[in-house]
N, C-alpha and C positions, 0 to 999 in steps of 0.2 A: 742473597736475594733477601729483600725487606718488604713485607707487605703492610701497608696501613689501612685499617678499616675506617673510612671516612663516615660511612653511614651503616647503621646495622638493622634497619627495621624492614618490615613489609611495607605495602602500599600506603597504609593508614598511618604510619609512624606510632611512636609511642611517647607521650600520650597523643591518642588520636584526636584531632581538633574539635569534634563534636560529640565526643564520648565522655560519659562519666561513670565508666565500670570501675571496679576496684583497682584493676591493674593501672589505668590511666590516672586514677585520682592518686595512687600511692607514687606514681612516677611524677606528678606535679608536686607533691608534698616533698618527697625526698630528693628529687633532682639527680644530679651526678649520672652515674652510669645507667640509671633507670630511664633516663630520656634518650630516646633513639630517633634518628633521622632516616630517611630512605637510604636503602643500600647502595653503596659505592665504595671501590676500593681504588688504591694506588700503589703501583708496583715499582720500588726502587725511584719513586719521585718522578717517573717518566711515563708510565703507562697507565691510563685510567681503565678501570673496568665498570662499565655502565655510566650513564649521563642522566641521573634524576633530576627532578625539580629542585633538589636541595644542594645541587652543584655549586651554586653560588655561595650558598651559606657555608658549605665545607671549605671553600677557598678562603673566605674570611676568617672562619674559625681556626683554620689550620695554617694560615699564612701563605697559601699557595698562590704562585703566579701562573695562572692557566695559560698565558701566552708562551710560557716556556715549556708546556707540556704538549708533546707532539701528536699524541694518538690516544684514541680510546676504542677499546673493543665492547660491543654491546650484546647481551645475552639474548634479548628478546623485545618485542615490540609492545609491552605493557608500559603504561606512562610512568610508573615508579621506577623504570629502569631506562627510559629514554623519553627526555622531554624536548622535543625538537625546538619549541619555541625560543630556548635560549641559544641555540645555535645562530639566530639572527645576530647576536652580539659580535659575530665574526665578520659582519660587513665592514667595508673599509673605513667608513666615517666613524664607526664605534670601537674599532681595534686598531689603534696606531701602534707603529713600531713592533708589529708582529711580522717575524722575518720568514715564517714558512707556514704551509697551510696545515688545518687542524685536520688530521686523518681520522675518519670514522669507519670502523669495520663492523660489518653486520651482514646478516642474511637478506635476501631479497625482501622479506616483510619488513625488516628493520629500516631498509634504505627507501621503501615506499613510504612508510610513516615519516620519515625526516622529510622526504620531498613534499608530502602533503601539507605537513604541519609547521614547517618553518617558512616564515615569510621571506621573499626575495632570495631563496635559496639558489636560483640559477644564477642571478647576479653575484652573490657570494662566491659560488664556484668559479664563475669567469674571473673574478678579481683574484683568486688563488687563495681566498680565506679558508676554504673548506674543500676536502677531497674525499668522496666517498668510495668505499671499496666493498664490494660484494664477496662474502665468504660463503663456503659450502662445508658441511660436515665431512670430517674425515679428510680434508684437502689442507695440509699444514700451509702457513703463510708467515712471513716475517713482519714484524712491528717492533720498532724501537729496539732492535737488536735482539729480540726475543723469537723463538720458534712457537708459534701458536697454533693449536689444532681445536677446532670446534667438534664437540661430540653431541650427538642428539640427546636431547633432554626429554623427560616425561613431564610436560607442562601444557597449560590450556592455550597459550599464545601460539599463533602460526610459526612454525620453523624455529622453536625456541632450541637453544644450545647451551652447553656449558663449556668451560675451557680448560685444556691441558696447556701450561705455559713452561717452555724450557728455557733456561738462561745459558749464556755462553760458557759458564762455568760447569755445565753438565746437570745442575740441580733442576727440579721441576715441580710444579705445583698443580693441584687441581682445584679449580673455583666452580663449585657445583651448586648454583642458584639460577634460577628458581627450578626445582625438579623434584619429582618423586624418585624412587630407585631408578638407577639408569637403565635404559632400554638394553636388551641383549646384545645389539649390534655395537653399542657404545662399549659395553664390557669386553666383548670379543675383540675390539680394536685395541682397547688397553692391553689386553692379554698379549696380542701379537706385536704391540709395539715396543715391549721391553721397558717402558718407562717405569721408574721407581720414584715416587713422589716423597719429597721432604716435607710438604704441607698440604693438607687436604681442608678445604672449607666446605661445610655441609649445610645444606638448608635445613632450618629448624623452625619454620613457620608455625608448625603445629606444637611446638613446645613440649610440655609435659603430657599432652593427650595420648592415650594408648593407641588410637587409630591413626591410619593416615600413611600410606606408601605411595599414593598416586597424586600427581600434580605438585605436591609439596611433602615436605617429611616433618618428623617431629624427632625427639631425642631416641625414641625406640627404633625408628627406622634408620637413624643415623648409625646406631650400633650395628644394625643389620647390614647397611651398605659398607660400613668399614670392614665387616667380617668378609664380604664378597670381595672386596677389593684385595684384602690380604690373600684370600684363596687364589686370586689369579697372579699374585706376585707383584701387585702394583704399589704396595706400601713399602717405602724404603726405610732403612735403619735410621731410628731417631726421629721418625716422622711426626710432626705436629699435627694434632687433629682439632679443628676448630669448629663450633657450631655457630651459626650466623643466620640473619634475616628473620627476626622475631616478630611476632604479632601479639597484640593484647588478648588475643582469642586462643592462646597457646595453653589453656588449662590453668589459668590464673597465675602464670609466672611471669613476673618482671626480672630484671637483672639480679636482684638479691636472692631471688628463689631460684633462678636458673643456674647461676654460677655453681653453687654446691652440687646440684643435681648433675649437671655436666661433668664436674670434676670427678664425681663418684663413678662416672662411667669411662673416665680417661679422656674427657674433651676439656678444651678451653671455651668458655662462653666469651663471645666477642662483645666489645662495647665500642661506642664511638670515639675515634681517636686512638684506638689500640694498634700498636705497631708490633710486628713480629719479625725476627730476623731468623732465616733457616738456611 
């Protein structure tokens, strides 16, 4: 399995459009990995995770042909993870030669947001450009050949979830954004499931701040969650641990500051365009 991080920032991105803080100014000056767009990932070139406003930018930057990508799983109904306006581009006269519908998977709250904010969505569905799939926590479903299970997250948006994804080769990953420490019932599910992850991607919105185990995490809480996952046997041999979803409010850390701090704790700090095979 191969995961590409298309975007690695929280809602306001880095640098934030209207911000002149030290982190944002350094990002503007240094560029490169210090510049972050809104969080999105792509698994094996065929399964999108989240659909932010920067999806079009990601497609241009990475040379993606979105009409060849069949499905997207959405974590929650905050606009930096779901931007329904761009789903309008699936309408027939804007999407020529698209041979199958774009499958959008999400909780009831996600699908309500899509219906409310995507213009002409009923026409797009009737034309076969879009198919909406409602998912529920702890009920596995199939998407693009993967077995996907939504787990309850600790986050401020209604019905927020994170995802455990299993490939046909038996390898599995956990994509844990946006969330604080996972709720007890999610941890219990993982313990009983027998899943052993080869990659775990952790929310690190709080960066180097000491506080924060609810709604979002920072590096300190990521260490705690990793230990909790190890205790229940969910961390597989050779597991890659990645921190992701960064904010300019994370204790003054841009990529150049976060990368060595994360490495010192046994994590890889993600950056836009990073690809990991596991």
